[in-house]
C-alpha positions in Angstrom: 5.9 90.2 10.2 6.2 88.3 6.9 8.6 85.4 6.7 11.7 86.2 4.7 10.8 83.2 2.5 8.0 85.3 1.1 10.2 88.3 0.4 12.9 86.1 -1.3 10.2 84.4 -3.4 9.0 87.8 -4.6 12.5 89.0 -5.4 13.1 85.8 -7.4 10.0 86.3 -9.5 11.0 89.9 -10.2 14.5 89.0 -11.2 13.9 85.9 -13.2 14.3 83.0 -10.8 16.5 81.8 -8.0 19.7 81.7 -10.0 19.2 85.1 -11.4 18.7 86.6 -8.0 21.7 84.7 -6.5 23.8 86.3 -9.3 22.8 89.8 -8.0 23.8 89.2 -4.4 27.0 90.5 -3.0 29.5 88.0 -1.6 29.5 87.2 2.1 31.5 89.8 4.0 35.0 88.7 4.8 35.7 89.6 8.4 39.3 88.5 8.0 39.8 91.0 5.2 38.1 93.7 7.2 40.5 93.0 10.1 43.4 93.4 7.8 42.2 96.9 6.6 45.0 99.4 7.2 44.2 102.7 9.0 45.1 104.8 5.9 42.6 102.8 3.8 40.0 103.1 6.5 40.5 106.9 6.6 40.5 107.1 2.8 37.1 105.4 2.6 35.7 107.5 5.5 36.7 110.6 3.6 35.4 109.3 0.3 32.0 108.7 1.8 31.9 112.1 3.5 32.8 113.9 0.3 30.4 111.8 -1.7 27.4 112.6 0.6 25.1 115.0 -1.2 27.4 115.2 -4.2 27.8 113.5 -7.5 29.8 110.3 -6.8 31.2 110.3 -10.3 32.9 113.6 -9.7 34.5 112.4 -6.5 35.6 109.2 -8.1 37.1 111.0 -11.1 39.1 113.3 -8.8 40.1 110.7 -6.2 43.7 110.3 -7.3 44.0 114.0 -6.5 42.4 113.5 -3.1 45.0 110.8 -2.3 47.8 113.2 -3.2 46.4 116.2 -1.4 45.7 114.3 1.8 49.1 112.5 1.9 47.7 109.1 1.2 45.4 109.5 4.2 48.0 108.4 6.7 46.4 109.5 10.0 49.6 110.2 11.9 51.1 112.2 9.1 47.9 114.3 8.6 47.7 115.0 12.3 51.3 116.3 12.3 50.4 119.0 9.7 50.0 122.6 10.8 47.0 124.8 10.2 48.6 126.3 7.1 48.4 122.8 5.4 44.7 122.6 6.0 44.1 126.2 4.9 46.0 125.5 1.7 43.6 122.7 0.9 40.8 125.2 0.6 42.6 126.4 -2.6 43.7 123.0 -3.9 42.0 122.3 -7.3 42.8 118.6 -7.0 40.0 118.1 -4.5 36.4 119.4 -3.9 37.0 122.5 -1.8 34.4 122.2 0.8 35.8 123.6 4.0 33.6 121.5 6.4 34.4 118.3 4.7 38.1 119.1 4.4 38.2 119.7 8.2 36.3 116.4 8.7 39.3 114.6 7.4 41.5 116.1 10.1 38.9 115.1 12.8 38.5 111.6 11.4 42.2 111.1 11.2 42.2 111.6 15.0 39.2 109.3 15.3 40.8 106.5 13.4 44.0 106.9 15.4 42.2 106.8 18.7 40.3 103.6 17.7 43.5 102.0 16.5 45.2 102.7 19.8 42.2 101.1 21.6 41.8 98.1 19.4 45.0 97.5 17.4 43.7 99.0 14.2 40.4 100.4 12.9 39.9 97.2 10.8 40.2 95.0 13.8 37.7 97.2 15.7 35.2 96.8 12.9 35.8 93.0 12.4 35.0 92.4 16.1 31.8 94.4 16.1 28.8 92.1 15.7 26.3 92.7 12.9 23.5 92.1 15.4 24.4 95.5 16.8 24.8 97.6 13.8 22.9 100.4 15.4 25.4 100.6 18.2 28.2 100.9 15.7 26.4 103.6 13.8 25.8 105.5 17.0 29.6 105.3 17.7 30.5 106.5 14.3 28.1 109.4 14.6 29.3 110.4 18.1 33.1 110.0 17.7 33.5 110.5 14.0 32.9 113.6 12.0 30.0 113.8 9.5 29.4 110.0 9.8 25.8 110.0 10.9 22.8 108.8 9.0 23.2 107.1 5.6 26.8 108.1 5.4 27.7 105.8 8.2 25.7 102.9 6.7 27.3 103.4 3.3 30.8 103.6 4.9 30.3 100.2 6.5 29.1 98.7 3.2 32.0 100.0 1.3 34.5 98.8 3.9 33.1 95.3 3.5 31.4 95.1 6.9 28.3 93.0 7.1 25.3 95.1 7.7 22.0 96.5 6.3 21.4 99.8 4.6 18.0 101.6 5.2 17.6 102.6 1.6 14.2 103.7 0.2 13.5 100.2 -1.2 14.7 98.4 2.0 12.5 100.5 4.1 9.6 99.9 1.7 10.2 96.2 2.0 10.2 96.3 5.8 7.0 98.4 5.9 5.3 96.1 3.4 6.3 93.2 5.6 4.5 94.7 8.6 7.2 96.7 10.4 5.8 99.8 12.0 8.5 102.4 10.9 8.5 105.7 9.2 9.0 106.1 5.4 12.5 107.5 6.2 14.3 105.7 9.1 16.0 108.4 11.1 14.8 107.9 14.7 16.6 105.7 17.2 13.4 103.8 17.9 12.9 103.0 14.2 16.5 101.9 13.7 16.1 99.6 16.7 13.1 98.0 15.1 15.0 97.5 11.9 17.9 95.9 13.8 15.6 93.5 15.6 13.9 92.5 12.3 17.2 91.9 10.5 18.5 89.9 13.5 15.3 87.7 13.2 15.7 87.2 9.5 19.4 86.4 9.9 18.5 83.7 12.4 15.7 82.4 10.1 17.7 82.2 6.9 21.4 82.0 7.8 22.1 84.7 5.2 24.4 87.6 5.8 22.9 91.0 6.7 24.3 92.5 3.5 22.5 89.8 1.4 19.3 90.1 3.4 19.4 93.9 2.8 20.0 93.4 -1.0 17.2 90.8 -1.4 14.8 93.1 0.5 15.6 96.0 -1.9 15.2 93.8 -5.0 11.8 92.5 -3.8 10.0 95.8 -4.1 9.9 99.2 -5.9 10.8 99.9 -9.5 12.1 96.7 -11.1 15.2 98.0 -12.8 17.0 95.8 -15.4 20.2 94.5 -13.8 
C-alpha cells in the first residue's frame, strides 16, 4: 500500500498547496460534543438521513421544519406512546415526504434510540465511547438494530452526527484501490469493509490525523478535480 504521505501530496497539488488543502478539511471530531447529543437530536438526524437516502436532499431540507412538527420534535418516548392512528395519519401529512416505509422507520428507530439510551445513558454517550478503529462494528450494529441504517446511510449518519469515521464514497474507494487495496469498485461486502477499516487504522497510526480528515484527503486526491 502507498504511504499516506503520497496521497496527501497528490491532494495538495490538486488543490493548490498544503494551506489550500488544510482549509478544505473538516475539524477534528469533538467526542465531548457527541456525548452531549440528546436522544431527540440523534433520532432527528437518523430520520433525516433515512428520508434523504435515494431522494433529493434539498427537498428534505426545505421540508424539515414540517418533519420536526409532524414527528413531535423526534422525542423517542413521546413517539412510542402514539397509537397506530397517529402513524396512519402521517401517510396523509403534506408537511413531510409520505413514504410509508420511511415513516415507519422513525417509529422503529425511536425504539432503537431508547434502547441504546437505557443501555448506555444516552445515544450520544454510546457513540462517543465507540472507537473509530472499529467503525465497521458500529455500522453492523446500526444495520442490525436500527431500521434502514445499512450501507451508505449508516456512514453518512455517523458523519452528520460528528462521529469520527470514514465514508466509502466513490472517490475514497478509488483512492484506496489506486493505493493498492484489493477491494471492489463499490464496497458492500463485509470482507471489503474490513480491509478498508484496517487501512484507515494504519493511516491513522501513520499520520495522527482523524479518520474524517483521512477520508476527506483521500477523496480530494483523486477523481474529478472540482473547484472548491
